[in-house]
C-alpha positions as CSV (number, residue, x, y, z in Angstrom):
1,M,27.7,-6.1,-7.7
2,G,29.8,-8.1,-10.5
3,D,30.9,-11.2,-9.1
4,S,29.3,-10.6,-5.6
5,P,27.2,-13.3,-4.0
6,V,23.9,-13.5,-4.3
7,T,21.9,-13.3,-0.9
8,D,20.1,-16.1,1.1
9,V,16.9,-15.0,0.0
10,E,18.1,-15.5,-3.9
11,R,19.7,-19.0,-3.5
12,I,16.4,-20.2,-1.2
13,K,14.3,-18.7,-4.3
14,A,16.3,-20.8,-6.7
15,A,15.8,-24.0,-4.8
16,S,12.3,-23.7,-4.2
17,R,11.0,-25.3,-7.4
18,N,8.7,-22.5,-8.4
19,L,7.8,-21.4,-4.9
20,R,6.9,-24.8,-3.2
21,G,9.9,-25.3,-1.0
22,T,8.7,-27.0,2.0
23,L,5.5,-25.4,2.6
24,L,3.4,-28.6,2.8
25,E,5.7,-30.4,5.5
26,S,5.7,-26.9,7.7
27,L,2.3,-26.6,7.7
28,E,2.0,-30.5,9.0
29,D,4.6,-30.2,11.6
30,P,2.8,-30.3,14.8
31,L,5.3,-29.5,17.2
32,T,5.5,-25.9,16.5
33,G,3.2,-23.1,15.3
34,A,5.6,-21.7,12.9
35,I,6.8,-22.8,9.5
36,S,10.6,-23.2,8.6
37,E,12.8,-20.1,8.4
38,T,13.0,-20.8,4.7
39,D,9.4,-21.4,4.2
40,T,9.1,-18.3,5.8
41,Q,10.6,-16.6,2.5
42,L,8.5,-18.5,0.2
43,S,5.2,-18.2,1.8
44,K,5.5,-14.2,1.1
45,F,4.7,-15.0,-2.4
46,H,1.7,-16.8,-1.5
47,G,0.3,-13.4,0.3
48,I,1.5,-14.6,4.0
49,Y,4.0,-13.2,6.5
50,Q,4.5,-15.2,9.6
51,Q,4.2,-12.8,12.6
52,D,4.5,-13.2,16.7
53,D,3.0,-11.2,19.7
54,R,5.6,-8.6,20.3
55,D,3.6,-7.9,23.6
56,V,4.2,-11.0,25.1
57,R,7.1,-11.7,23.6
58,N,9.4,-11.2,26.3
59,E,7.1,-12.9,28.8
60,R,6.7,-16.1,26.7
61,K,10.2,-16.0,26.5
62,R,11.0,-15.8,30.3
63,Q,8.4,-18.7,30.5
64,K,10.7,-20.5,28.0
65,L,7.3,-21.2,25.4
66,E,8.2,-20.5,21.6
67,P,6.8,-16.7,20.6
68,A,2.9,-16.5,20.3
69,Y,3.3,-17.2,16.2
70,S,0.6,-16.1,14.1
71,F,0.2,-15.1,10.1
72,M,-1.0,-12.2,8.3
73,I,-2.3,-12.9,5.2
74,R,-3.3,-10.5,2.6
75,A,-5.8,-11.1,-0.3
76,R,-5.0,-9.8,-3.7
77,I,-7.7,-6.9,-5.3
78,P,-6.8,-5.0,-8.1
79,G,-8.8,-1.7,-8.0
80,G,-10.0,-2.9,-4.6
81,L,-13.0,-3.8,-6.5
82,L,-15.5,-6.1,-4.1
83,T,-19.0,-7.6,-4.1
84,T,-21.6,-7.5,-1.4
85,S,-20.7,-10.8,-1.1
86,Q,-16.9,-10.7,-1.5
87,W,-17.5,-8.5,1.4
88,L,-19.4,-10.8,3.5
89,A,-16.9,-13.8,3.2
90,L,-13.9,-11.7,4.3
91,D,-16.5,-10.7,7.2
92,R,-16.9,-14.4,8.2
93,I,-12.9,-15.3,7.8
94,A,-12.5,-12.1,9.8
95,R,-14.3,-13.4,13.0
96,E,-13.9,-17.1,12.3
97,Y,-10.0,-17.6,11.9
98,A,-8.6,-13.6,12.3
99,N,-9.0,-11.7,15.4
100,D,-12.2,-10.0,14.6
101,S,-11.0,-7.3,12.3
102,I,-10.1,-6.7,8.9
103,R,-7.1,-4.4,8.0
104,L,-7.7,-2.2,4.7
105,T,-4.1,-1.8,3.1
106,T,-2.6,1.2,1.5
107,R,-2.5,-0.8,-2.0
108,Q,-6.7,-1.3,-1.9
109,A,-6.1,-5.1,-0.6
110,V,-6.9,-6.6,2.7
111,Q,-4.8,-8.2,5.3
112,F,-6.2,-10.9,8.1
113,H,-3.7,-10.8,11.6
114,G,-3.6,-13.3,13.9
115,V,-4.4,-16.3,12.0
116,I,-2.7,-19.5,13.7
117,K,-0.9,-22.1,11.4
118,R,-4.0,-24.6,11.6
119,N,-6.3,-22.5,9.9
120,L,-4.0,-21.1,7.0
121,K,-5.1,-23.5,4.5
122,Q,-8.6,-23.0,5.2
123,T,-8.6,-19.5,5.4
124,I,-7.0,-19.3,2.1
125,A,-9.5,-21.6,0.4
126,D,-12.1,-19.5,2.1
127,I,-10.5,-16.4,0.7
128,N,-10.7,-18.4,-3.2
129,R,-14.1,-19.5,-2.6
130,A,-14.9,-15.7,-2.9
131,A,-13.6,-15.3,-5.9
132,L,-10.4,-13.7,-4.6
133,D,-6.5,-15.1,-3.8
134,T,-3.2,-14.1,-2.1
135,L,-1.4,-15.2,-4.8
136,A,1.4,-12.2,-5.4
137,A,0.5,-10.0,-2.5
138,C,3.5,-10.1,-1.1
139,G,7.2,-11.5,-2.2
140,D,9.5,-10.6,-5.3
141,V,6.7,-9.9,-7.8
142,N,4.5,-7.5,-8.7
143,R,2.0,-6.9,-6.3
144,N,-1.9,-5.8,-5.7
145,V,-2.0,-3.1,-8.6
146,M,-3.8,-0.2,-8.0
147,S,-6.9,1.6,-9.7
148,P,-8.0,5.2,-9.0
149,P,-12.0,4.9,-6.8
150,L,-13.0,7.8,-7.1
151,P,-16.6,8.3,-6.0
152,A,-17.6,10.2,-9.3
153,W,-17.0,7.1,-11.2
154,S,-16.3,8.1,-15.0
155,Q,-16.2,6.0,-18.2
156,V,-12.7,6.7,-18.0
157,H,-12.1,5.4,-14.9
158,R,-14.2,2.2,-15.3
159,Q,-11.9,1.7,-18.3
160,V,-8.7,2.3,-16.0
161,Q,-10.1,-0.2,-13.6
162,R,-10.2,-2.7,-16.5
163,Y,-6.3,-2.2,-17.3
164,A,-5.6,-2.5,-13.6
165,E,-7.6,-6.0,-13.2
166,D,-5.5,-7.1,-17.1
167,L,-2.3,-6.0,-15.7
168,S,-2.7,-7.8,-12.4
169,A,-3.4,-10.7,-14.3
170,H,-0.7,-10.7,-17.2
171,L,2.0,-10.2,-14.2
172,T,0.4,-13.1,-12.1
173,P,3.3,-15.8,-11.3
174,A,2.4,-18.9,-13.7
175,S,3.3,-21.3,-10.9
176,G,1.4,-24.2,-10.3
177,A,2.3,-23.9,-6.6
178,Y,-0.4,-22.1,-5.0
179,H,-2.7,-24.5,-6.2
180,E,-0.8,-27.6,-5.4
181,I,-0.3,-26.3,-1.4
182,W,-3.3,-24.0,-0.6
183,L,-6.1,-25.4,-2.9
184,D,-5.5,-29.4,-3.6
185,G,-4.4,-29.0,-7.1
186,E,-3.3,-31.7,-8.6
187,K,0.8,-31.8,-8.4
188,L,3.3,-31.9,-11.2
189,L,5.9,-35.2,-11.1
190,S,8.5,-32.6,-12.2
191,T,8.6,-29.2,-11.7
192,E,11.9,-28.8,-14.3
193,E,9.9,-27.8,-17.3
194,E,7.4,-25.6,-15.3
195,I,8.4,-22.0,-16.4
196,E,7.8,-18.8,-15.2
197,P,7.9,-16.9,-18.6
198,I,7.8,-12.9,-16.9
199,Y,9.6,-13.6,-13.5
200,G,12.0,-16.9,-14.7
201,A,13.4,-19.0,-12.1
202,T,14.3,-16.6,-9.4
203,Y,11.3,-14.2,-9.9
204,L,12.6,-10.1,-9.3
205,P,15.2,-8.9,-6.9
206,R,12.9,-7.2,-4.8
207,K,9.4,-6.3,-4.4
208,F,7.4,-4.6,-7.4
209,K,4.3,-2.4,-7.4
210,A,2.2,-0.8,-10.0
211,A,-0.7,1.8,-10.2
212,F,-2.9,3.5,-12.4
213,V,-4.2,7.1,-12.0
214,V,-6.4,9.5,-13.6
215,P,-5.5,13.5,-13.0
216,P,-6.2,15.6,-11.4
217,Q,-6.4,13.1,-8.1
218,N,-3.4,11.5,-7.6
219,D,-5.3,9.5,-4.7
220,V,-3.0,6.0,-5.9
221,D,0.0,8.2,-5.0
222,V,1.8,7.3,-8.5
223,F,5.2,8.6,-8.1
224,A,5.9,6.4,-5.0
225,Q,4.9,3.0,-7.4
226,D,8.3,1.3,-9.3
227,L,5.6,1.2,-12.5
228,G,2.6,3.9,-12.9
229,F,0.4,4.4,-15.5
230,I,-0.7,8.1,-15.7
231,A,-4.1,8.2,-18.2
232,I,-4.5,11.1,-20.4
233,V,-7.5,12.1,-21.4
234,E,-8.7,14.1,-24.3
235,D,-11.8,14.9,-25.1
236,G,-13.3,12.8,-22.6
237,E,-11.4,9.4,-24.2
238,I,-8.0,7.7,-23.1
239,A,-5.2,8.9,-25.2
240,G,-3.0,6.7,-23.7
241,F,-0.3,6.7,-20.7
242,N,2.4,8.6,-19.5
243,V,4.4,5.9,-17.7
244,T,6.1,6.5,-14.9
245,V,9.2,4.7,-13.0
246,G,11.4,4.1,-10.1
247,G,9.4,5.1,-7.3
248,G,9.6,3.2,-4.1
249,M,9.3,4.8,-0.1
250,G,11.4,2.5,1.5
251,M,15.1,3.2,3.1
252,T,17.0,1.9,6.2
253,H,18.1,3.6,9.2
254,G,21.6,4.8,9.2
255,D,22.2,3.5,5.9
256,T,23.1,6.7,3.7
257,A,22.7,4.5,0.8
258,T,18.8,4.0,0.8
259,Y,16.7,6.7,0.3
260,P,13.1,7.4,-0.7
261,R,12.5,8.4,-4.4
262,L,9.8,9.3,-6.5
263,G,9.3,8.0,-9.9
264,D,10.5,9.6,-13.1
265,V,8.1,10.3,-16.2
266,L,9.5,7.6,-18.6
267,G,7.2,8.5,-21.6
268,F,3.6,8.1,-23.2
269,C,2.6,5.0,-24.8
270,R,-0.6,4.3,-26.4
271,S,-3.4,2.1,-24.7
272,E,-2.8,-0.9,-26.4
273,E,1.1,-0.9,-25.6
274,V,0.4,-0.9,-21.6
275,L,0.7,-4.7,-21.3
276,A,4.0,-4.6,-23.3
277,V,5.2,-1.4,-21.8
278,A,5.1,-3.1,-18.5
279,E,6.1,-6.3,-18.6
280,A,9.7,-4.6,-20.6
281,V,10.1,-2.9,-17.2
282,V,9.4,-6.0,-14.9
283,T,11.7,-7.9,-17.2
284,A,14.4,-5.4,-17.6
285,Q,14.4,-4.8,-13.2
286,R,14.5,-9.1,-13.2
287,D,17.5,-9.0,-15.2
288,F,19.4,-5.8,-14.5
289,G,18.1,-5.3,-10.6
290,D,20.6,-6.2,-7.9
291,R,20.4,-9.6,-6.6
292,T,23.7,-9.1,-3.9
293,N,21.7,-6.6,-1.5
294,R,18.6,-6.6,-0.8
295,K,18.5,-2.8,0.2
296,H,20.0,-2.0,-3.0
297,A,17.3,-4.3,-4.9
298,R,14.4,-2.1,-5.8
299,L,13.7,-0.4,-9.4
300,K,14.4,2.8,-8.0
301,Y,18.5,2.0,-7.4
302,T,18.3,0.2,-10.8
303,I,17.5,3.4,-12.5
304,D,19.7,5.9,-10.5
305,D,22.7,3.1,-11.4
306,R,22.1,2.6,-14.9
307,G,20.7,6.1,-15.6
308,L,16.7,7.2,-16.9
309,D,17.7,7.5,-20.7
310,G,19.6,4.0,-20.9
311,F,16.7,2.2,-19.1
312,R,14.3,3.6,-21.6
313,E,16.3,2.6,-24.0
314,E,16.4,-1.1,-22.6
315,V,12.6,-0.9,-22.1
316,E,11.5,0.4,-25.5
317,R,14.1,-2.3,-27.0
318,R,12.2,-5.6,-25.2
319,S,8.5,-4.2,-25.7
320,G,9.6,-2.7,-29.2
321,V,7.3,0.3,-28.3
322,S,8.9,4.0,-29.0
323,L,7.8,5.9,-26.4
324,D,6.4,9.2,-27.0
325,T,7.1,12.7,-25.5
326,P,4.8,13.0,-22.0
327,R,1.9,14.4,-22.1
328,R,0.6,17.5,-19.7
329,F,-1.0,16.5,-16.4
330,V,-1.5,18.3,-13.7
331,F,-2.2,16.5,-9.8
332,V,-4.2,18.8,-7.2
333,A,-4.3,16.2,-4.2
334,N,-3.6,12.3,-2.7
335,G,-6.5,11.6,-0.8
336,D,-10.1,11.1,-0.5
337,A,-13.4,13.0,-1.6
338,Y,-15.7,11.9,1.4
339,G,-19.1,11.1,1.6
340,W,-21.8,11.6,-1.0
341,Q,-21.1,12.1,-4.8
342,R,-22.8,11.3,-8.1
343,D,-21.1,9.9,-11.0
344,D,-21.6,10.3,-14.6
345,A,-24.2,7.5,-14.8
346,G,-26.4,8.9,-11.8
347,A,-25.2,6.3,-9.6
348,W,-24.2,7.3,-6.0
349,H,-21.0,6.5,-3.8
350,Y,-20.2,7.1,-0.3
351,T,-16.8,7.1,0.9
352,M,-16.4,6.5,4.5
353,F,-13.4,7.1,6.6
354,V,-11.6,4.4,8.5
355,Q,-9.3,5.3,10.8
356,N,-5.7,3.5,9.8
357,G,-7.8,0.8,7.6
358,R,-8.7,-1.1,10.1
359,V,-12.1,-2.1,10.6
360,S,-13.6,-3.6,14.0
361,D,-15.9,-2.8,16.7
362,V,-14.7,-0.3,18.8
363,G,-17.1,1.3,21.5
364,D,-20.0,3.0,19.7
365,R,-18.5,2.4,16.5
366,R,-19.3,-0.9,15.3
367,L,-17.5,-0.8,11.7
368,L,-17.0,-4.7,11.2
369,S,-21.1,-5.1,12.4
370,G,-22.2,-2.1,10.5
371,L,-20.5,-3.3,7.0
372,R,-21.8,-6.3,7.5
373,A,-25.2,-5.1,7.8
374,L,-24.8,-2.8,4.9
375,A,-23.3,-5.7,2.6
376,S,-26.4,-7.5,3.7
377,R,-28.9,-5.1,3.5
378,H,-28.4,-3.0,0.5
379,T,-27.5,-3.5,-3.2
380,C,-24.2,-1.8,-4.0
381,E,-20.3,-2.3,-4.4
382,L,-17.4,-2.1,-2.0
383,R,-14.1,0.0,-3.0
384,L,-11.1,0.6,-1.1
385,T,-9.1,2.9,-1.5
386,P,-5.6,3.7,-1.3
387,N,-5.8,5.7,2.0
388,Q,-7.1,3.1,3.6
389,N,-11.0,3.9,3.5
390,L,-14.1,2.4,2.1
391,I,-16.8,3.8,-0.9
392,V,-19.8,2.1,-0.5
393,S,-20.3,2.6,-4.3
394,R,-23.3,1.9,-7.6
395,V,-26.0,3.4,-4.9
396,V,-29.7,4.0,-6.6
397,D,-31.5,6.8,-5.4
398,G,-33.8,5.0,-3.7
399,D,-31.4,3.1,-1.2
400,R,-29.5,6.4,-0.3
401,D,-31.7,7.5,2.4
402,A,-31.8,3.5,4.1
403,I,-27.7,3.2,3.7
404,D,-27.6,6.8,5.6
405,G,-29.9,4.8,8.1
406,T,-27.4,2.0,8.7
407,L,-24.3,4.0,8.8
408,R,-26.1,6.1,11.7
409,E,-27.9,3.0,13.2
410,F,-23.8,1.8,13.6
411,G,-22.2,5.1,14.2
412,I,-20.2,4.9,11.0
413,E,-21.3,7.9,9.4
414,N,-18.6,10.4,9.0
415,E,-20.1,13.5,10.4
416,A,-19.5,11.9,13.7
417,H,-16.0,10.8,13.5
418,A,-13.1,12.9,12.3
419,T,-12.0,16.3,11.6
420,N,-9.8,17.0,8.4
421,L,-6.2,16.5,9.6
422,R,-7.5,13.4,11.0
423,L,-9.6,12.9,7.4
424,N,-6.0,12.9,5.9
425,S,-3.8,10.4,8.2
426,M,-2.7,7.1,7.4
427,A,-0.7,4.5,9.7
428,C,1.1,1.5,9.0
429,V,0.1,-1.5,11.3
430,G,3.5,-1.4,13.6
431,F,3.2,-2.7,16.7
432,P,2.6,-5.5,17.9
433,T,2.6,-7.8,14.9
434,C,4.8,-6.5,12.4
435,G,8.3,-7.9,12.9
436,L,10.2,-5.1,11.5
437,A,8.6,-2.3,13.8
438,M,10.6,0.0,15.6
439,A,7.7,2.0,17.4
440,E,4.4,2.2,17.6
441,S,2.2,3.2,14.5
442,E,-1.7,2.5,13.9
443,R,-2.2,2.6,17.7
444,Y,-0.5,5.8,18.5
445,L,-1.3,7.8,15.7
446,P,-4.6,8.9,16.8
447,D,-3.6,10.2,20.4
448,L,-1.1,12.2,17.9
449,I,-4.1,13.5,16.2
450,D,-6.0,14.4,19.2
451,E,-3.0,16.7,20.5
452,L,-2.3,18.2,17.1
453,D,-6.0,18.7,16.2
454,A,-5.9,20.5,19.7
455,R,-3.0,23.0,18.5
456,L,-4.6,23.6,15.1
457,A,-7.9,25.0,16.4
458,E,-5.9,27.3,18.8
459,L,-5.3,28.8,15.9
460,G,-7.9,29.2,14.1
461,L,-6.8,26.3,11.8
462,E,-9.3,23.9,12.8
463,D,-10.5,23.1,8.7
464,A,-6.8,22.2,7.6
465,A,-6.1,19.7,5.6
466,I,-2.6,18.4,6.1
467,T,-1.8,14.8,5.2
468,T,-0.2,13.5,7.9
469,R,1.1,9.8,7.9
470,M,3.2,7.5,10.0
471,T,5.2,4.4,10.2
472,G,6.8,2.4,13.0
473,C,10.0,2.0,10.8
474,A,11.8,3.1,8.1
475,N,10.3,0.7,5.0
476,G,7.2,3.2,4.5
477,C,4.4,1.4,4.1
478,A,2.2,4.3,4.4
479,R,4.4,6.6,2.3
480,P,5.3,9.0,5.0
481,Y,7.9,10.4,2.8
482,I,5.6,12.3,0.8
483,A,3.0,13.0,3.5
484,E,3.2,16.9,4.8
485,I,4.0,15.8,7.6
486,G,5.6,12.5,8.1
487,L,6.6,10.4,11.0
488,V,8.9,7.5,10.8
489,G,9.8,5.0,13.8
490,K,13.4,4.6,14.6
491,A,12.7,3.4,18.3
492,P,9.8,3.2,21.2
493,G,8.5,6.4,21.4
494,R,10.7,8.1,19.2
495,Y,10.5,9.0,15.1
496,T,11.7,10.9,12.8
497,L,9.9,14.0,11.5
498,F,9.5,15.1,7.7
499,L,8.1,18.0,6.7
500,G,7.7,19.7,3.2
501,G,6.1,16.8,1.5
502,G,3.7,17.5,-1.8
503,F,-0.5,17.6,-1.0
504,A,-0.7,16.2,-4.4
505,G,2.0,13.5,-3.3
506,E,4.5,15.1,-6.0
507,R,7.6,16.2,-3.5
508,I,9.3,14.5,-1.1
509,G,9.9,16.0,2.7
510,Y,12.8,16.7,4.4
511,P,13.9,14.8,8.1
512,L,13.8,18.2,10.2
513,L,14.2,16.1,13.6
514,D,15.6,12.7,14.3
515,N,14.8,10.2,17.3
516,A,12.4,12.8,18.4
517,D,9.6,11.8,21.4
518,E,6.3,13.4,21.4
519,T,6.8,16.5,23.7
520,E,9.7,17.4,20.8
521,I,7.8,16.7,17.5
522,L,4.4,18.8,19.5
523,D,7.2,21.7,20.0
524,A,8.5,21.5,16.5
525,L,5.2,21.5,15.2
526,T,3.5,24.3,17.5
527,P,5.0,27.1,16.4
528,L,5.0,26.2,12.8
529,F,1.4,26.3,12.5
530,A,1.6,29.1,13.8
531,R,3.7,30.7,11.3
532,Y,1.1,29.1,8.8
533,A,-1.6,30.4,10.0
534,N,0.2,34.0,10.1
535,E,2.3,33.9,6.8
536,R,0.4,31.2,4.2
537,T,-0.9,32.5,1.2
538,E,-4.6,32.2,-0.1
539,G,-4.9,28.3,-0.5
540,E,-0.8,27.4,0.4
541,H,-0.9,23.9,1.6
542,F,1.1,23.4,4.6
543,G,4.2,21.6,2.7
544,D,4.8,24.0,0.4
545,F,4.2,27.1,3.3
546,V,6.9,24.8,4.7
547,V,9.3,24.9,1.7
548,R,8.5,28.3,0.4
549,A,9.5,29.9,4.0
550,G,12.9,28.0,4.4
551,V,11.8,25.9,7.3
552,V,13.3,22.9,5.3
553,P,14.4,22.7,1.6
554,E,12.7,21.4,-1.4
555,I,14.1,17.6,-2.6
556,S,14.8,16.8,-6.3
557,H,15.9,13.6,-5.5
558,G,15.5,11.2,-2.4
559,S,19.4,10.4,-2.6
560,E,19.4,14.5,-0.7
561,I,18.1,13.4,2.4
562,R,20.7,10.9,3.2
563,A,19.3,8.8,6.0
564,G,20.3,9.3,9.5
């Protein structure tokens, strides 16, 4: 790295006046539906991605029209906790400015797609009026902080939610740019003295993701995060947290220097030390992360380059915290528990399956309308899960039957919809809006699940719970590399097939097939399903089976994959 030049993105950040750039001028330009190329980088820090409809891209080019530009807006929601009034505000935004849908993300946030430039400012203002924001939902900063949304919500989980909210606030950028540009806040005459106390003038080298988790459920996929806090519960109280660092799912096809990686357990800290340790991890990555190559800029590469022991010493020095020996913990699964469950305080929670996180009205399953009715009629909270599902939370005994009636009225109860395979599936957006997508994902996975379900049913495996995840590119937004069956888009209709990830998100899968089409994928999986039906041990998960049977090797470090 040494004297190598920094990337263009680093130069853009350095010249941005703390994320202001020329965003105001871009928004006011009436000659294009886009913003300037430089501002597209800065807009990410404000929770915005510029996109275009790839389904019509070639036709518009033939007609000598600019691409059909629109914007994705992501709202930041620590721990995925929403009031019904907030949900109703998001619903109205979806119908007025987006494409009549809300997308639940894999980080317990929401996305709107299809927002055109002239509606950007009003959409963000409306999100803020709902006591939410989009600041730092994207960009080279800490993004939405995750927290376990378990339906059987205990006092421990309520405490962890507060830790997530505190960490989110602590790591939020201090720049006034967001309020100036989107909320008509007071403009500074000079930004020269405006200081980002944690991030500095050029923020982080790359995106950063943090999460809290409460064993035995690993629903947030803590080992996929740059920074994780595993709650250690003793005698019903949180004794502290095991700290994990260096997880990350992205890689680049054909670049063997890139790889997905599971986080390492760095040590144990007390609850009151969480913010100091987190800030030390962030600032160490700020100072030592690679700013010359964005493909090598995530924390996972910083740790592999410097060594885990050296990184621990740096975190301890910066935080003033002496990390203790990690405490024992066990994870059993990383999926959601569906249906009704009761918590320790007597309230009820209903976890609803939302296929690939898309909340819209499709045929008899009127999810957008149903959730609007539910939020209007009933007293409850809504919680978004890391698996793109939604929990109707804090329901009292007397309201359960009424809520069941609303679910049936709009065709959105779980019993009407999904097999165990589908309930454990997840996909990124992919085509047509994501500019990075190489293959279909959200629109295709349901059809592939149909095919896989049929083969499992023939073998008597219709009740098998197998985590299946698909992404349209190698960035891994749906965390496919730790799924038992992972499909990573490589070209239209073609995927790399990963097998052997852990059911609890504790193991990376191995690429069994590269550049495979549907027929090749089904031909590879069908005989493995047959072997699984005949040779599995009691309670053995599919990912564990294919490793034990020697179908794929067990991966101890993501670099062993060597991207093809």
